[in-house]
TORMAR-560241 format. One line per 8 residues: number of its first residue (from 0); their letters; for each residue x, y, z of N, C-alpha, C, O. Coordinates in steps of 0.02 Angstrom, whole numbers. Layout:
NUM	A	X/Y/Z/X/Y/Z/X/Y/Z/X/Y/Z | ... .
REM end
This chain:
0	MSSQKSTF	48/-52/-12/14/-6/-8/57/71/-4/98/92/36 | 32/95/-54/61/164/-60/47/213/-9/-8/209/17 | 100/274/18/71/335/56/47/377/3/35/356/-53 | 40/444/23/12/503/4/67/510/-50/43/524/-105 | 134/505/-48/168/519/-111/165/491/-174/189/514/-226 | 122/421/-164/125/392/-209/103/428/-282/67/478/-277 | 123/403/-358/102/410/-407/39/379/-432/18/326/-411 | 10/416/-479/-45/376/-505/-44/349/-565/-92/344/-602 .
8	ADVKTIGI	31/324/-579/49/288/-629/12/217/-633/2/201/-691 | -7/181/-595/-36/114/-606/-122/120/-567/-163/74/-561 | -125/169/-553/-198/176/-552/-260/175/-598/-273/227/-629 | -301/121/-606/-359/115/-643/-415/142/-604/-454/174/-640 | -432/139/-545/-498/158/-515/-483/195/-445/-444/173/-403 | -519/255/-438/-507/287/-384/-582/296/-333/-631/328/-353 | -577/264/-269/-632/301/-232/-614/337/-186/-563/325/-152 | -655/390/-176/-655/455/-146/-701/459/-108/-761/462/-124 .
16	DIGKNTFH	-670/458/-33/-733/488/4/-715/567/30/-663/591/53 | -780/597/15/-785/681/5/-801/694/83/-842/665/119 | -748/755/100/-758/777/170/-775/852/145/-784/865/86 | -778/895/193/-784/957/191/-722/1003/173/-724/1057/143 | -672/974/195/-598/1004/189/-549/963/162/-503/982/126 | -561/908/178/-510/849/149/-543/776/117/-593/745/136 | -509/764/76/-537/702/28/-488/642/37/-428/651/29 | -514/581/53/-485/531/57/-491/477/21/-541/442/25 .
24	LIGEDSRG	-431/460/-28/-431/423/-93/-388/341/-79/-348/328/-34 | -410/300/-128/-376/250/-113/-400/229/-188/-458/225/-209 | -320/214/-232/-326/205/-279/-303/110/-305/-258/74/-281 | -345/96/-350/-332/25/-360/-315/16/-423/-345/46/-468 | -254/-36/-437/-222/-59/-503/-291/-104/-542/-348/-111/-521 | -260/-129/-599/-306/-166/-639/-322/-237/-617/-357/-275/-651 | -288/-255/-548/-291/-327/-511/-331/-303/-476/-368/-352/-469 | -361/-249/-439/-383/-225/-383/-351/-214/-332/-383/-188/-287 .
32	AIVLRAKL	-293/-226/-321/-237/-215/-277/-234/-130/-264/-234/-90/-311 | -230/-105/-174/-225/-49/-183/-147/-15/-179/-102/-24/-138 | -151/29/-241/-82/51/-252/-78/116/-231/-20/137/-223 | -129/157/-217/-131/241/-179/-173/240/-118/-227/211/-114 | -143/277/-65/-195/283/-17/-169/355/3/-110/365/20 | -227/417/-2/-203/496/0/-252/518/44/-301/485/60 | -237/575/65/-282/633/115/-240/706/76/-183/729/78 | -311/727/38/-295/788/-15/-337/830/19/-385/813/55 .
40	TRAQLILR	-314/897/5/-364/964/14/-398/961/-58/-385/924/-105 | -442/1004/-53/-467/998/-129/-430/1021/-183/-426/991/-236 | -401/1082/-170/-356/1110/-222/-308/1063/-226/-305/1047/-285 | -259/1024/-184/-231/957/-217/-259/903/-255/-235/867/-299 | -316/904/-229/-351/832/-271/-355/867/-347/-335/829/-390 | -369/910/-362/-383/940/-426/-314/925/-449/-302/877/-485 | -256/978/-423/-196/967/-443/-188/886/-476/-202/862/-531 | -163/862/-423/-149/791/-425/-181/745/-482/-144/706/-511 .
48	LSNAKRCV	-241/748/-496/-297/729/-530/-284/755/-609/-295/716/-656 | -264/811/-618/-259/837/-667/-191/820/-708/-183/825/-769 | -153/801/-668/-84/772/-693/-98/690/-699/-52/657/-723 | -139/667/-686/-149/599/-679/-165/560/-749/-184/596/-794 | -158/484/-765/-192/464/-808/-252/457/-802/-272/443/-746 | -300/461/-853/-362/443/-848/-390/378/-833/-374/327/-863 | -439/381/-780/-466/326/-736/-537/334/-720/-564/388/-733 | -570/284/-692/-622/301/-670/-630/325/-605/-595/301/-560 .
56	IGMEPCPG	-668/364/-596/-665/383/-507/-725/390/-488/-767/418/-522 | -737/364/-425/-805/353/-398/-811/382/-334/-762/382/-297 | -878/412/-313/-896/452/-258/-947/441/-252/-972/413/-301 | -994/454/-191/-1058/454/-153/-1094/516/-166/-1074/567/-139 | -1140/518/-201/-1176/585/-232/-1187/621/-182/-1247/621/-167 | -1143/666/-135/-1145/678/-64/-1158/765/-94/-1166/776/-154 | -1158/818/-44/-1154/880/-57/-1092/887/-88/-1045/869/-53 | -1075/912/-151/-1021/937/-177/-985/894/-243/-936/901/-280 .
64	AHHLGRRL	-1038/845/-235/-1006/775/-279/-1027/792/-340/-1000/759/-384 | -1061/828/-357/-1082/845/-427/-1046/896/-463/-1045/891/-524 | -1013/950/-433/-972/999/-453/-906/968/-443/-873/981/-494 | -874/937/-404/-829/899/-400/-825/852/-479/-779/859/-520 | -874/812/-486/-887/760/-529/-866/802/-610/-822/789/-650 | -918/855/-610/-904/902/-667/-828/911/-691/-802/902/-746 | -812/926/-649/-718/957/-625/-678/893/-665/-639/893/-713 | -705/841/-625/-651/793/-662/-660/756/-709/-614/720/-729 .
72	TALGHEVR	-728/755/-742/-742/736/-800/-717/800/-856/-711/786/-915 | -705/859/-836/-677/908/-894/-612/889/-900/-581/894/-953 | -579/860/-830/-511/837/-850/-505/762/-877/-452/729/-876 | -561/741/-901/-537/677/-949/-558/614/-905/-555/560/-933 | -580/616/-834/-588/563/-813/-661/529/-812/-711/563/-821 | -661/467/-803/-744/434/-805/-759/434/-730/-732/395/-690 | -820/500/-705/-841/493/-640/-909/438/-635/-951/433/-680 | -910/406/-584/-967/368/-580/-1001/393/-500/-967/383/-450 .
80	LVPAQYVK	-1059/422/-494/-1075/424/-422/-1121/376/-401/-1176/370/-429 | -1096/321/-329/-1138/278/-334/-1186/293/-267/-1165/325/-220 | -1240/270/-270/-1285/294/-200/-1246/261/-146/-1211/214/-164 | -1246/279/-76/-1219/254/-11/-1258/186/-6/-1218/140/4 | -1313/168/-9/-1336/92/0/-1298/72/-43/-1260/32/-16 | -1282/80/-112/-1252/12/-136/-1172/25/-115/-1144/-26/-133 | -1140/55/-96/-1073/57/-61/-1072/14/2/-1027/-24/17 | -1134/24/41/-1111/-10/123/-1094/-80/95/-1034/-94/99 .
88	PFLKGHKN	-1139/-133/64/-1099/-191/61/-1036/-199/54/-1013/-244/89 | -992/-164/15/-923/-180/2/-873/-142/71/-811/-142/72 | -916/-115/120/-886/-90/192/-863/-147/227/-903/-191/244 | -794/-150/242/-730/-184/263/-735/-153/344/-722/-94/355 | -754/-202/400/-749/-187/457/-773/-123/480/-818/-100/445 | -755/-87/530/-781/-15/558/-767/45/507/-712/59/482 | -828/77/496/-811/149/443/-764/172/460/-750/163/520 | -723/205/424/-673/267/435/-679/289/357/-716/264/314 .
96	YYRDAEAI	-634/343/350/-627/382/280/-601/337/222/-631/321/171 | -547/321/240/-500/252/184/-560/199/178/-583/194/121 | -584/165/221/-624/106/206/-675/130/173/-694/91/130 | -715/192/178/-769/221/133/-741/231/81/-778/218/33 | -679/252/63/-656/265/-6/-650/198/-56/-666/186/-114 | -613/155/5/-602/88/-21/-666/57/-61/-670/47/-121 | -713/47/-13/-788/11/-35/-806/54/-93/-823/22/-143 | -808/136/-102/-828/149/-160/-794/131/-218/-826/116/-268 .
104	AEAVQRPT	-706/130/-219/-689/103/-263/-689/24/-289/-658/0/-336 | -729/-3/-247/-749/-88/-248/-791/-84/-300/-786/-114/-353 | -860/-20/-274/-934/-41/-296/-923/-3/-374/-952/-28/-423 | -890/43/-380/-896/69/-443/-869/17/-503/-887/25/-561 | -837/-24/-487/-820/-69/-534/-872/-147/-551/-863/-191/-593 | -910/-140/-513/-954/-183/-527/-1002/-171/-595/-1026/-115/-606 | -1010/-218/-631/-1023/-220/-714/-1102/-192/-688/-1128/-138/-701 | -1124/-238/-655/-1208/-215/-641/-1239/-154/-586/-1296/-149/-564 .
112	MKFVAVKT	-1185/-114/-574/-1194/-59/-532/-1237/-10/-555/-1232/9/-613 | -1289/19/-507/-1350/74/-538/-1282/127/-515/-1248/112/-466 | -1269/178/-550/-1253/249/-541/-1311/311/-568/-1353/313/-612 | -1285/359/-514/-1302/427/-505/-1288/463/-560/-1228/454/-572 | -1321/511/-611/-1277/531/-659/-1264/617/-614/-1300/647/-574 | -1209/632/-639/-1199/696/-626/-1222/756/-648/-1219/777/-705 | -1247/785/-599/-1309/851/-631/-1267/896/-658/-1206/893/-648 | -1294/938/-693/-1284/992/-738/-1293/1043/-667/-1320/1026/-615 .
120	PEQCDLLS	-1262/1106/-682/-1275/1162/-647/-1363/1190/-639/-1397/1204/-590 | -1373/1188/-691/-1437/1218/-711/-1488/1150/-656/-1526/1173/-613 | -1482/1080/-662/-1517/1039/-629/-1512/1055/-570/-1565/1057/-538 | -1434/1076/-525/-1440/1070/-483/-1472/1134/-445/-1497/1132/-389 | -1466/1192/-487/-1530/1254/-475/-1586/1227/-455/-1613/1237/-401 | -1608/1185/-512/-1675/1157/-504/-1690/1115/-448/-1743/1114/-417 | -1651/1088/-439/-1659/1045/-370/-1655/1082/-315/-1695/1065/-271 | -1610/1136/-300/-1610/1174/-246/-1676/1229/-249/-1690/1253/-194 .
128	THRVRSRL	-1711/1248/-295/-1781/1270/-276/-1827/1218/-275/-1883/1242/-267 | -1829/1166/-279/-1876/1124/-257/-1873/1109/-178/-1921/1098/-141 | -1822/1110/-165/-1781/1096/-93/-1802/1162/-53/-1831/1150/-1 | -1793/1225/-69/-1824/1272/-37/-1885/1284/-34/-1905/1311/17 | -1941/1263/-97/-2014/1275/-90/-2028/1210/-41/-2065/1222/7 | -2007/1156/-48/-2011/1093/6/-2004/1113/79/-2035/1086/124 | -1964/1159/88/-1948/1180/172/-2006/1241/172/-2043/1241/221 | -2015/1284/130/-2077/1341/134/-2139/1309/154/-2177/1325/200 .
136	VRQRTGII	-2146/1246/102/-2219/1230/127/-2222/1197/178/-2278/1176/195 | -2169/1182/216/-2174/1122/282/-2183/1182/338/-2220/1173/386 | -2152/1236/333/-2144/1295/357/-2220/1323/365/-2246/1328/420 | -2244/1336/322/-2320/1363/316/-2375/1311/349/-2428/1325/375 | -2346/1250/340/-2398/1197/381/-2394/1198/432/-2445/1197/466 | -2310/1202/471/-2313/1208/539/-2324/1271/568/-2299/1278/624 | -2345/1303/552/-2372/1381/576/-2440/1383/574/-2471/1410/620 | -2471/1353/522/-2543/1343/522/-2567/1297/576/-2623/1304/602 .
144	NQIRGILP	-2524/1249/595/-2554/1200/610/-2533/1225/718/-2560/1212/771 | -2492/1252/703/-2475/1286/788/-2518/1328/797/-2546/1324/852 | -2544/1390/746/-2613/1430/750/-2673/1398/776/-2705/1416/825 | -2687/1336/726/-2742/1303/736/-2741/1258/820/-2793/1247/851 | -2691/1242/837/-2650/1186/903/-2696/1253/962/-2743/1241/1001 | -2664/1319/950/-2682/1363/987/-2739/1379/1017/-2754/1394/1075 | -2774/1374/959/-2847/1431/966/-2923/1379/1015/-2962/1402/1057 | -2919/1319/993/-2960/1254/1029/-2951/1265/1092/-2998/1253/1130 .
152	ERGIAIQR	-2879/1293/1121/-2878/1274/1201/-2891/1354/1233/-2876/1376/1288 | -2925/1385/1176/-2958/1458/1198/-3016/1447/1175/-3039/1501/1156 | -3058/1398/1165/-3122/1396/1140/-3137/1422/1077/-3193/1448/1067 | -3096/1418/1035/-3111/1444/958/-3081/1383/915/-3022/1364/914 | -3135/1359/879/-3136/1299/829/-3143/1321/768/-3190/1358/753 | -3096/1300/726/-3066/1329/656/-3065/1254/604/-3026/1209/618 | -3107/1249/552/-3092/1217/502/-3033/1207/487/-2987/1244/506 | -3025/1150/446/-2944/1154/416/-2950/1164/362/-2997/1158/322 .
160	GPSPLRKA	-2883/1186/357/-2860/1225/297/-2833/1291/313/-2830/1311/371 | -2807/1337/243/-2771/1391/265/-2824/1442/249/-2813/1493/282 | -2868/1447/217/-2926/1495/204/-2973/1510/255/-2997/1566/267 | -2984/1465/280/-3041/1461/356/-3005/1489/398/-3034/1528/436 | -2921/1480/406/-2898/1508/458/-2871/1578/450/-2859/1617/496 | -2864/1588/385/-2846/1672/395/-2907/1698/391/-2904/1756/414 | -2976/1683/370/-3039/1729/368/-3069/1725/452/-3118/1756/471 | -3034/1689/486/-3045/1687/563/-3002/1731/587/-3024/1773/626 .
168	LTQIFVRP	-2939/1731/571/-2877/1789/602/-2901/1853/579/-2898/1902/616 | -2919/1856/534/-2955/1933/509/-3016/1948/556/-3015/2005/579 | -3064/1912/573/-3087/1921/621/-3066/1913/696/-3095/1948/738 | -3022/1874/713/-2999/1888/774/-2967/1959/791/-2985/1990/842 | -2921/1984/748/-2884/2034/759/-2936/2096/749/-2929/2150/778 | -2981/2083/710/-3028/2157/710/-3074/2142/767/-3105/2192/785 | -3083/2095/794/-3111/2094/863/-3107/2046/905/-3137/1992/908 | -3053/2078/949/-3018/2000/990/-3080/1968/1052/-3112/2001/1093 .
176	PETLSPSI	-3080/1907/1044/-3124/1869/1082/-3089/1880/1156/-3030/1894/1160 | -3130/1873/1211/-3112/1870/1261/-3074/1822/1293/-3048/1841/1345 | -3064/1764/1275/-3049/1698/1293/-2968/1709/1275/-2924/1670/1294 | -2954/1776/1234/-2871/1762/1207/-2837/1840/1241/-2855/1897/1225 | -2793/1825/1283/-2760/1869/1324/-2701/1911/1282/-2684/1885/1229 | -2676/1960/1297/-2646/2007/1263/-2580/1962/1220/-2562/1963/1161 | -2556/1925/1276/-2493/1895/1262/-2505/1838/1203/-2466/1816/1161 | -2561/1825/1216/-2581/1750/1168/-2602/1785/1092/-2601/1751/1040 .
184	MCIIGDLA	-2622/1861/1093/-2630/1885/1036/-2575/1896/1001/-2569/1885/941 | -2523/1923/1047/-2465/1940/1027/-2429/1875/978/-2400/1880/924 | -2442/1816/1019/-2409/1762/992/-2442/1736/940/-2413/1687/916 | -2492/1750/915/-2529/1748/868/-2532/1785/802/-2537/1758/746 | -2528/1854/816/-2485/1886/779/-2432/1883/740/-2428/1887/679 | -2388/1876/784/-2302/1853/769/-2306/1782/705/-2273/1771/654 | -2356/1748/733/-2373/1677/689/-2391/1698/634/-2355/1687/585 | -2456/1736/627/-2474/1754/581/-2446/1802/536/-2472/1810/481 .
192	LDWR	-2375/1850/561/-2332/1892/505/-2290/1841/483/-2276/1846/423 | -2255/1774/522/-2227/1734/492/-2248/1693/427/-2219/1676/376 | -2305/1685/450/-2348/1660/378/-2357/1672/323/-2361/1633/276 | -2360/1729/324/-2381/1774/272/-2305/1799/236/-2304/1839/189 .
REM end
């Protein structure tokens, strides 16, 4: 097994475990023997792989994998993103960065393995838009449910859905019922502002 000083000369397949600041690599030759073991920063990774022979590079599709995949593809490497659930069966022993990278390197060599396509920047933008919208919908639903949970405790029952609640809140703010204290009116007001 080679150290970080190893060359990429004999490497046919690389498994990369992506971290926030560092990347752990395991490189295997055509026989499947480990010939490279390295821990690199992002800048070092791009520099080393830009000078390396073209090879198959495997990663899990975690945050940053699609950007890195596009960069490595531009350098001429074949990038394969393997879902984590397909990597897990190849993990030997307890989890650590190098073992994860080795399991990824093993998984990408399987002929029947299912891979995730490297997303374009536009696809990543669209996915981000959907995720933000989904969070906003969850947040809105949570606020509505919270308001609807407060009001019955004060004897005010409201039908399900945003429209009946919006209508009831308008009436409540115009003419507050006696059962709603000033402090709870303030809380409901803050929640209603968050809802809008």
